N, C-alpha and C positions, 0 to 999 in steps of 0.2 A: 316497426317501431323500435327505436334504439333504447338500450337500457344502460347508458353510460351515466357518469356522475352528474351531467347537466340535463338529463332528460327528466321530464315530469311524468309521473304515472297518474293515470286516471282511475278513479275507483270503479269497480264493476257496478252494473246496474242494481245488484242486490245488496251491495255493501255500501252503506252511507259513508260520506267523508268523515275522516277523523275530526274530532272537535276538542278544543282545550277543556279540560276539567278543572274544577277548583284546585288550586295549588300548582297550575301550569302543566300538569301531566296530560298527555293526549290519550283520549279514550275512543273506542269505536262503539257507536250506538248499535243496539241489537234490535233488529226489526222482526225477529222471530215472534210467533204468537206466544202469548203468555203461557207458561207451563201450567199444567194441571196442578191443583193444590196438592201439596205433599201430605200424604196420610202418615201419621206417626206410626213408627214400628210398634208392634204389640210388645207388651212387657215380656221379659225373658221367661221361658217356660221352666218351671222347676223340674229337676231330673226325676224326682220321686212321684211319678204319676200312676204307678201300678197300684194293685190292691194294698191297702194299708197293712203294716206290720206292727201292731201295738207293742209287743215285747221289745222290738228294736227301738221304737220311738221312746219307750220308757228308759231304755239304756242310754240313748242319746241325751235325753233330758237329765239323767243322773250325771252324765259327763259334763253337760253345760253348767251344772251346779258346782263344778270344780274350777270354773273359769271366773276370775275376778278382775275388775278394773282396779289397778293398783291404788287408786285414790279413794276407793270405797270398800269398806270391810264386808260387803255383801256380794254374793255371786251375781253374775249378769242375768241369770234366769229369774231370781227373786227380785232383782231390780226392775224387771219388766222390759229389759232390753232385747228379749227374744220374742218376736212377733208370731213366728210360725215354725213348727217342726213337723216334717213329714218323713216317713220312712216306709218303703215298700217291701214287698216280699222278696225281691232280688237283692236287697241291701242298699239300694240307692237312698240317700238322705238329702233332704233340702232343709236349710235353715235360713229364715229371714230374720235379720236382726238390725238394731240401730245402736246408737251410742247416746249418751246423755247430751252431747252437743257435737256439732260438726267440728268444733275447735278442740275437741277432746285430744289430749296428748297421745293417747294410744290408738287414735283413729287408723294409723298405718299398720299397727301390729295386732290389735285385738281380733279382727276378723280372721287373720291368718292363724292365730292361736286357736280360735274356735274350729277352723277347718282342720288343723292338724290333730287336735284332740278327738274330734268326732271321727275322723278317718281311722283312728286307732281302735275305735269301739269294735268289739267282736261282732261279726256279721255285716259290717259296713263294707260295701264294694265300691261305692262312689259317693262323693260328698260335694255339694254345692252350697256356698254361703253367699247370700246377697245382703249387702249393707244398704239400708234404705234410710231416708230422712223423712218420709211421710208414712204414717203420721209422726209428727215430732214427739220425741220422748218428753214426758212430763211426770211430775212427782206422783200423780194419781195412779201411775202404772206400777208402782212399787207394791209388792205383795204385803199382806198384813203381817206375816212373819218377819219380813225385812223391816217394816216400819217399827215393829217392837225392838228389833235388834239395833236400829238406828235411833231409837227413842224419838220417833216422829209420831205425832198424834194424828 
């Protein structure tokens, strides 16, 4: 069989002929059996899975109380933006946090600030901060002390 510019190729028995797709592009049909359903990946595992270290956890929470969203005069811990803090015996710390809104102007910097400040706590060997949007932050998450400070009933 010649393969010059005037020769026509015939599709192999397992490859269907190319067909025009919408928009004039040529596509190749796939005769493979459908793939098995994709199982979603498990959520990331926090690094702090060892036995809890309450004193380190308390120190991390105290540090989180020094972090502020510049638009709000209350720290992110009292604002209810910290969903979980875990600290283990070898100094690994996990923080799950959110922001008041995905459109928050500090969305790109606040998680990094949390990571940097927590990493500087005495006894911390590793830090992981996860920014999550579920559950969505809402006003009911604000602590009573912060509500008084913000004059929210």
